[in-house]
Every structure is written in C-alpha cells, then in structure tokens.
C-alpha positions as CSV (number, residue, x, y, z in Angstrom):
1,X,0.0,0.2,0.0
2,X,1.4,3.6,-1.2
3,X,0.9,4.7,2.6
4,X,2.8,2.0,4.4
5,X,5.5,2.6,1.9
6,X,5.9,6.3,2.6
7,X,5.6,5.8,6.2
8,X,8.2,3.3,6.1
9,X,10.6,6.0,4.1
10,X,9.7,8.6,6.3
11,X,10.7,6.9,9.4
12,X,14.0,5.9,7.8
13,X,14.6,9.3,7.0
14,X,13.4,10.8,10.6
15,X,10.8,13.0,8.8
16,X,7.3,12.8,9.3
17,X,4.7,12.3,6.7
18,X,3.4,16.1,7.0
19,X,6.8,17.0,6.3
20,X,6.9,15.3,3.4
21,X,3.7,16.8,2.1
22,X,4.9,20.4,3.0
23,X,8.3,19.6,1.3
24,X,6.7,18.4,-2.1
25,X,4.1,21.1,-2.1
26,X,0.8,18.8,-1.2
27,X,-2.2,19.5,1.0
28,X,-2.2,17.9,4.3
29,X,-5.3,16.2,3.2
30,X,-3.3,13.8,0.9
31,X,-1.9,12.1,4.1
32,X,-5.3,10.9,5.1
33,X,-6.5,10.0,1.6
34,X,-3.4,7.8,1.2
35,X,-4.0,6.3,4.8
36,X,-7.4,5.2,3.9
37,X,-6.1,3.5,0.8
38,X,-6.4,6.1,-1.9
39,X,-3.8,5.9,-4.5
40,X,-2.4,9.2,-5.8
41,X,-2.0,10.9,-9.3
42,X,1.2,9.4,-10.9
43,X,2.5,13.3,-10.9
44,X,2.3,12.7,-7.1
45,X,3.9,9.4,-7.0
46,X,6.7,10.9,-9.3
47,X,7.6,13.8,-6.6
48,X,7.3,11.3,-3.9
49,X,9.5,8.9,-5.6
50,X,12.0,11.7,-6.4
51,X,12.1,13.0,-2.9
52,X,13.3,9.6,-1.6
53,X,15.6,8.8,-4.7
54,X,13.5,5.6,-5.4
55,X,11.8,4.4,-8.7
56,X,8.2,5.1,-9.1
57,X,7.9,1.4,-9.6
58,X,8.4,0.8,-5.8
59,X,5.3,2.9,-5.2
60,X,3.0,1.1,-7.8
61,X,4.0,-2.6,-7.0
62,X,3.2,-4.1,-3.8
63,X,5.6,-6.9,-4.1
64,X,8.7,-4.4,-4.2
65,X,10.5,-3.5,-0.9
66,X,12.9,-0.6,-0.4
67,X,15.7,-3.4,-0.8
68,X,14.3,-3.7,-4.6
69,X,15.8,-0.2,-5.7
70,X,19.6,-0.8,-5.7
71,X,20.9,-0.2,-8.9
72,X,22.3,-2.9,-11.1
73,X,25.4,-2.9,-12.6
74,X,23.7,-2.7,-16.0
75,X,21.8,0.2,-15.4
76,X,24.7,2.0,-13.7
77,X,26.7,1.4,-16.6
78,X,24.0,2.6,-18.9
79,X,23.8,5.8,-16.6
80,X,27.7,6.5,-17.0
81,X,27.4,6.0,-20.7
82,X,24.8,8.7,-20.8
83,X,26.8,10.8,-18.4
84,X,29.9,11.0,-20.8
85,X,27.3,12.0,-23.7
86,X,25.9,15.2,-21.8
87,X,25.9,18.6,-23.9
88,X,26.9,21.6,-22.1
89,X,23.3,22.5,-21.2
90,X,22.5,19.1,-19.5
91,X,25.8,19.2,-17.9
92,X,24.9,22.7,-16.4
93,X,21.4,21.3,-15.2
94,X,23.0,18.7,-13.2
95,X,25.7,20.7,-11.7
96,X,22.7,23.3,-10.7
97,X,20.5,20.2,-9.7
98,X,23.0,18.4,-7.3
99,X,23.1,22.0,-5.2
100,X,19.6,21.9,-4.7
101,X,17.8,20.7,-1.4
102,X,15.6,17.5,-1.6
103,X,12.6,19.5,-1.3
104,X,13.7,21.6,-4.4
105,X,15.0,18.9,-6.3
106,X,11.6,17.2,-6.1
107,X,9.9,20.6,-7.4
108,X,12.3,20.8,-10.0
109,X,11.4,17.2,-11.4
110,X,7.7,17.5,-11.2
111,X,8.1,21.0,-13.3
112,X,10.5,19.0,-15.8
113,X,7.9,16.3,-16.0
114,X,5.1,18.7,-16.7
115,X,7.3,20.4,-19.3
116,X,7.7,16.7,-20.8
117,X,4.2,16.1,-20.9
118,X,3.5,19.3,-22.4
119,X,6.1,18.4,-25.0
120,X,4.6,15.1,-25.9
121,X,0.9,16.5,-26.4
C-alpha cells in the first residue's frame, strides 16, 4: 500500500509524513486519503519517488521492497554511458540540480515532468 511505503521511508529518514507533504507542495489532506487506501495521481507518485530517490515502480508494485531499488551494474553502466554524452546545457543542469535541497529537487523534477508531458502532447 502506498501509505505504508511512504511511512516506512519517512521513518528511515526521520521525517514525518506532514513534512514530506509540505516539502513536495501538497495539502495535508493527501496523507488522510493515502492512509485510507487511496492511490495518488502519477505526478504525485513521481514527486514522492524523486524526494526519496526511489523508482516510481516501488510505489506502484506492492511486491517491491526498499531493498529492491538498488541500482544494478547494467543500469549503472548505462547511466555512466549517458553521463559521458551530455551536452553543455545538460551538464549545467546536473551541476545546478546537485546543489538543490531534496525539496527543491522534487519540485524541479515535477516541473520537468510537466514540461515533458506538454512537449509530448
């Protein structure tokens, strides 16, 4: 269940769900809905996933645990290959992104996903 997974991750990071919700820019009512079993919109799942540096799939698949999102060597090698092919704008974006707080990283990624959706329309 989505709520149980975020509760466990919040406990690991020593934060409250209220803090998580505030950091990613949602209303407090969301936690109540999630606690009752409601599943959030995919854009919200993406924000939560980015906040915790977890894959979106972790929150969508009840069979996955937090030990399931360790990067595999194949995935890591693929990422390294992609990093070597960055153009100057992409490189600058990563440099700035690395300086942001978790909250601002989540907000930036949410905006990037919105831009991507707009572009694909």
